[in-house]
PyMOL commands that place a pseudoatom at each C-alpha (Angstrom):
pseudoatom trace, name=CA, resn=UNK, resi=1, chain=A, elem=C, hetatm=0, pos=[2.562, 33.505, -10.353]
pseudoatom trace, name=CA, resn=UNK, resi=2, chain=A, elem=C, hetatm=0, pos=[2.644, 29.772, -11.005]
pseudoatom trace, name=CA, resn=UNK, resi=3, chain=A, elem=C, hetatm=0, pos=[0.367, 27.303, -9.286]
pseudoatom trace, name=CA, resn=UNK, resi=4, chain=A, elem=C, hetatm=0, pos=[1.286, 23.633, -9.331]
pseudoatom trace, name=CA, resn=UNK, resi=5, chain=A, elem=C, hetatm=0, pos=[-1.126, 21.052, -7.969]
pseudoatom trace, name=CA, resn=UNK, resi=6, chain=A, elem=C, hetatm=0, pos=[-0.278, 17.440, -7.219]
pseudoatom trace, name=CA, resn=UNK, resi=7, chain=A, elem=C, hetatm=0, pos=[-2.871, 14.796, -7.922]
pseudoatom trace, name=CA, resn=UNK, resi=8, chain=A, elem=C, hetatm=0, pos=[-2.591, 12.996, -4.562]
pseudoatom trace, name=CA, resn=UNK, resi=9, chain=A, elem=C, hetatm=0, pos=[-3.637, 15.881, -2.298]
pseudoatom trace, name=CA, resn=UNK, resi=10, chain=A, elem=C, hetatm=0, pos=[-6.510, 16.832, -4.612]
pseudoatom trace, name=CA, resn=UNK, resi=11, chain=A, elem=C, hetatm=0, pos=[-7.877, 13.281, -4.539]
pseudoatom trace, name=CA, resn=UNK, resi=12, chain=A, elem=C, hetatm=0, pos=[-7.459, 13.152, -0.752]
pseudoatom trace, name=CA, resn=UNK, resi=13, chain=A, elem=C, hetatm=0, pos=[-9.345, 16.443, -0.364]
pseudoatom trace, name=CA, resn=UNK, resi=14, chain=A, elem=C, hetatm=0, pos=[-12.222, 15.297, -2.571]
pseudoatom trace, name=CA, resn=UNK, resi=15, chain=A, elem=C, hetatm=0, pos=[-12.393, 11.939, -0.772]
pseudoatom trace, name=CA, resn=UNK, resi=16, chain=A, elem=C, hetatm=0, pos=[-12.407, 13.664, 2.622]
pseudoatom trace, name=CA, resn=UNK, resi=17, chain=A, elem=C, hetatm=0, pos=[-15.260, 15.952, 1.619]
pseudoatom trace, name=CA, resn=UNK, resi=18, chain=A, elem=C, hetatm=0, pos=[-17.267, 13.032, 0.227]
pseudoatom trace, name=CA, resn=UNK, resi=19, chain=A, elem=C, hetatm=0, pos=[-16.733, 11.043, 3.434]
pseudoatom trace, name=CA, resn=UNK, resi=20, chain=A, elem=C, hetatm=0, pos=[-17.952, 13.989, 5.507]
pseudoatom trace, name=CA, resn=UNK, resi=21, chain=A, elem=C, hetatm=0, pos=[-21.057, 14.366, 3.342]
pseudoatom trace, name=CA, resn=UNK, resi=22, chain=A, elem=C, hetatm=0, pos=[-21.818, 10.654, 2.982]
pseudoatom trace, name=CA, resn=UNK, resi=23, chain=A, elem=C, hetatm=0, pos=[-20.012, 8.492, 5.577]
pseudoatom trace, name=CA, resn=UNK, resi=24, chain=A, elem=C, hetatm=0, pos=[-21.205, 5.279, 3.879]
pseudoatom trace, name=CA, resn=UNK, resi=25, chain=A, elem=C, hetatm=0, pos=[-18.833, 6.056, 0.997]
pseudoatom trace, name=CA, resn=UNK, resi=26, chain=A, elem=C, hetatm=0, pos=[-15.838, 5.392, 3.253]
pseudoatom trace, name=CA, resn=UNK, resi=27, chain=A, elem=C, hetatm=0, pos=[-15.767, 1.674, 2.436]
pseudoatom trace, name=CA, resn=UNK, resi=28, chain=A, elem=C, hetatm=0, pos=[-15.869, 2.297, -1.304]
pseudoatom trace, name=CA, resn=UNK, resi=29, chain=A, elem=C, hetatm=0, pos=[-13.298, 5.083, -1.234]
pseudoatom trace, name=CA, resn=UNK, resi=30, chain=A, elem=C, hetatm=0, pos=[-10.845, 2.995, 0.793]
pseudoatom trace, name=CA, resn=UNK, resi=31, chain=A, elem=C, hetatm=0, pos=[-11.388, -0.031, -1.442]
pseudoatom trace, name=CA, resn=UNK, resi=32, chain=A, elem=C, hetatm=0, pos=[-10.849, 1.971, -4.639]
pseudoatom trace, name=CA, resn=UNK, resi=33, chain=A, elem=C, hetatm=0, pos=[-7.768, 3.626, -3.153]
pseudoatom trace, name=CA, resn=UNK, resi=34, chain=A, elem=C, hetatm=0, pos=[-6.229, 0.292, -2.209]
pseudoatom trace, name=CA, resn=UNK, resi=35, chain=A, elem=C, hetatm=0, pos=[-6.947, -1.182, -5.644]
pseudoatom trace, name=CA, resn=UNK, resi=36, chain=A, elem=C, hetatm=0, pos=[-5.422, 1.809, -7.437]
pseudoatom trace, name=CA, resn=UNK, resi=37, chain=A, elem=C, hetatm=0, pos=[-2.316, 1.830, -5.225]
pseudoatom trace, name=CA, resn=UNK, resi=38, chain=A, elem=C, hetatm=0, pos=[-1.942, -1.913, -5.708]
pseudoatom trace, name=CA, resn=UNK, resi=39, chain=A, elem=C, hetatm=0, pos=[-2.219, -1.641, -9.487]
pseudoatom trace, name=CA, resn=UNK, resi=40, chain=A, elem=C, hetatm=0, pos=[0.238, 1.240, -9.598]
pseudoatom trace, name=CA, resn=UNK, resi=41, chain=A, elem=C, hetatm=0, pos=[2.605, -0.768, -7.441]
pseudoatom trace, name=CA, resn=UNK, resi=42, chain=A, elem=C, hetatm=0, pos=[2.418, -3.741, -9.780]
pseudoatom trace, name=CA, resn=UNK, resi=43, chain=A, elem=C, hetatm=0, pos=[2.417, -2.005, -13.150]
pseudoatom trace, name=CA, resn=UNK, resi=44, chain=A, elem=C, hetatm=0, pos=[3.471, 1.577, -12.461]
pseudoatom trace, name=CA, resn=UNK, resi=45, chain=A, elem=C, hetatm=0, pos=[7.101, 0.874, -11.649]
pseudoatom trace, name=CA, resn=UNK, resi=46, chain=A, elem=C, hetatm=0, pos=[7.865, -0.239, -15.205]
pseudoatom trace, name=CA, resn=UNK, resi=47, chain=A, elem=C, hetatm=0, pos=[6.299, 2.889, -16.726]
pseudoatom trace, name=CA, resn=UNK, resi=48, chain=A, elem=C, hetatm=0, pos=[7.802, 5.414, -14.342]
pseudoatom trace, name=CA, resn=UNK, resi=49, chain=A, elem=C, hetatm=0, pos=[4.545, 6.347, -12.572]
pseudoatom trace, name=CA, resn=UNK, resi=50, chain=A, elem=C, hetatm=0, pos=[5.195, 7.600, -9.049]
pseudoatom trace, name=CA, resn=UNK, resi=51, chain=A, elem=C, hetatm=0, pos=[2.762, 9.030, -6.531]
for i in range(1, 51): cmd.bond("trace and resi %d" % i, "trace and resi %d" % (i + 1))
show_as sticks, trace
zoom trace
């Protein structure tokens, strides 16, 4: 049996749990997510990184 796990859903699950436990983290999690997606959009396309 092989188990493959994508990074996106794992990060979303962890972020969701953290938001449920500490709702104040929502602003930071959204900000970090937007920064990471923006950086991957700018620099990731030349290196073949896709989410």
